[in-house]
C-alpha positions in Angstrom: 20.0 -20.1 19.7 18.0 -17.5 18.2 16.2 -18.0 14.6 16.5 -15.4 12.2 13.7 -14.5 9.7 14.6 -13.6 6.2 11.9 -11.6 4.7 11.5 -12.0 0.7 12.4 -8.9 -1.1 12.0 -8.3 -4.8 13.8 -6.5 -7.9 11.9 -3.6 -9.4 11.5 -5.8 -12.6 9.9 -8.7 -10.7 7.6 -6.3 -8.4 6.3 -4.8 -11.4 5.1 -8.4 -13.0 3.7 -9.1 -9.8 1.6 -5.9 -9.7 0.7 -6.5 -13.5 -0.8 -9.9 -12.5 -2.9 -8.2 -10.1 -4.1 -5.5 -12.2 -6.3 -8.4 -14.1 -8.6 -9.0 -11.0 -12.0 -7.3 -10.3 -12.7 -5.5 -7.3 -14.6 -8.1 -5.8 -12.1 -10.7 -6.4 -9.7 -9.0 -3.9 -12.1 -9.5 -1.0 -11.2 -12.9 -0.4 -7.6 -12.7 -1.1 -7.5 -9.8 1.6 -9.5 -11.9 4.1 -7.0 -14.8 3.7 -3.8 -12.6 4.4 -2.1 -12.1 7.3 -0.8 -8.7 9.3 3.0 -8.3 8.3 5.8 -8.0 10.5 8.2 -4.9 10.2 10.7 -7.1 9.0 8.8 -8.4 6.2 7.8 -4.9 5.0 10.7 -2.6 6.4 12.2 -0.2 3.8 11.1 0.6 0.2 7.9 -0.9 -1.7 6.9 -0.7 -5.0 3.2 -0.3 -5.3 0.3 -0.2 -7.8 -3.2 0.7 -7.7 -5.8 -2.3 -8.6 -9.6 -1.4 -8.4 -11.6 1.2 -7.4 -15.0 0.3 -5.6 -17.5 -0.1 -8.5 -19.9 2.9 -8.8 -17.2 5.4 -7.7 -18.1 8.6 -8.7 -15.9 10.7 -11.3 -15.0 13.1 -8.6 -13.0 10.2 -6.7 -11.4 9.2 -9.6 -10.4 12.6 -10.1 -9.1 13.2 -6.7 -7.0 10.1 -6.3 -5.5 11.0 -9.8 -4.6 14.6 -9.1 -3.1 13.5 -5.9 -1.3 10.2 -6.8 -1.1 9.8 -10.3 -0.3 12.8 -12.3 2.5 13.7 -14.4 4.3 16.1 -11.6 3.8 13.2 -9.0 3.4 9.6 -9.8 3.1 7.6 -6.6 5.4 4.6 -6.5 5.0 3.0 -3.0 5.7 3.5 0.5 8.7 3.5 2.8 8.2 1.9 6.3 11.0 3.5 8.6 10.5 2.9 12.1 9.0 -0.5 13.9 5.2 -1.1 14.8 3.6 -3.3 16.8 0.1 -3.7 18.5 1.4 -1.7 21.4 3.9 0.5 19.3 3.4 3.1 16.4 5.7 3.2 13.7 6.4 5.7 10.7 6.5 5.9 7.1 6.1 7.8 4.0 4.6 7.6 0.6 7.1 7.7 -2.2 6.8 9.4 -5.4 8.7 9.7 -8.8 9.2 13.5 -8.4 12.9 15.2 -8.3 11.6 17.8 -5.7 9.2 16.3 -3.5 10.0 12.3 -3.7 8.5 11.7 -0.4 5.1 13.0 1.2 2.1 12.4 2.9 3.7 10.9 6.0 2.1 7.6 7.7 1.4 6.5 11.2 1.8 2.6 11.1 0.4 0.0 13.7 -0.8 -3.5 13.9 -4.7 -3.2 14.7 -8.4 -4.5 13.7 -9.5 -4.1 10.1 -12.5 -2.3 9.4 -13.2 -5.0 6.7 -13.3 -8.3 8.8 -12.0 -7.3 12.5 -8.9 -9.4 11.8 -5.4 -8.0 12.4 -3.9 -6.1 9.8 -1.2 -3.3 9.3 -3.3 -0.1 9.8 -1.7 3.0 8.0 -3.1 6.3 9.2 -2.6 9.5 7.2 -2.6 12.0 10.1 -0.6 14.5 8.3 -2.3 14.6 5.2 -3.0 18.1 3.5 -6.5 17.8 3.5 -7.2 16.4 6.9 -10.8 17.0 6.4 -11.1 13.6 4.8 -10.2 10.8 7.1 -7.9 8.3 4.9 -6.8 5.1 6.2 -5.0 2.0 4.6 -4.9 -1.7 6.0 -2.5 -4.2 4.8 -2.0 -7.8 4.7 0.6 -10.2 3.6 -0.8 -12.3 0.8 2.4 -13.9 -0.3 6.3 -13.4 0.4 7.0 -9.8 0.0 3.6 -9.0 -1.3 1.0 -7.1 0.5 -2.7 -6.1 -0.4 -3.6 -3.1 0.6 -7.2 -1.4 1.1 -7.7 2.2 1.0 -10.7 3.5 3.3 -11.7 7.1 3.4 -14.3 9.1 5.7 -16.1 12.1 4.3 -15.7 15.0 6.6 -19.7 15.0 7.5 -19.3 11.0 7.8 -18.6 8.8 10.9 -17.7 5.8 9.3 -14.8 5.0 6.9 -16.0 3.0 3.6 -13.7 1.0 1.4 -12.5 2.7 -1.6 -10.1 0.4 -3.6 -7.5 -2.1 -3.6 -3.7 -1.7 -4.2 -0.6 -3.7 -3.7 2.9 -3.3 -2.3 6.2 -5.3 -2.9 8.9 -5.1 -0.6 12.1 -4.4 -2.7 15.5 -5.6 -2.4 17.6 -3.1 -0.4 20.3 -2.5 -3.1 16.8 -2.3 -5.5 
């Protein structure tokens, strides 16, 4: 007999409450939460998620904040989360896309997903690569861990064109949404 795992999903209202609760944390508070998380399975995160930016690395320059705001949080394009489309595993790359509140381009910045080693602590996580990001001069990489049923804490990493290593830039959270929302 095969056991079927039912992944927890949230309504938009519940997801907004979860995101609001995490916005009260400081940047350094998220390190421990992320370390204690587990790499999610595709079944846990498949489909649409609602997301929210939580905290930028202290001392981030104004230009980093401006770049984040202009790309993900402007009146023409508010980032709302991610959609995980095809399965991923340690030996298999999946796909997805970022979601925006925008009638013309509600989906953009395609992503490749796989299970890999975190840059933060070398433990397994869901690695999200932005291989098709318009400004591919900048390396972008997200790492996600399940921190509660249907709740995933993410780290955003960036590599500058002249740099060889990624650096942690900030944290965000995603909540798996009910299929009917």
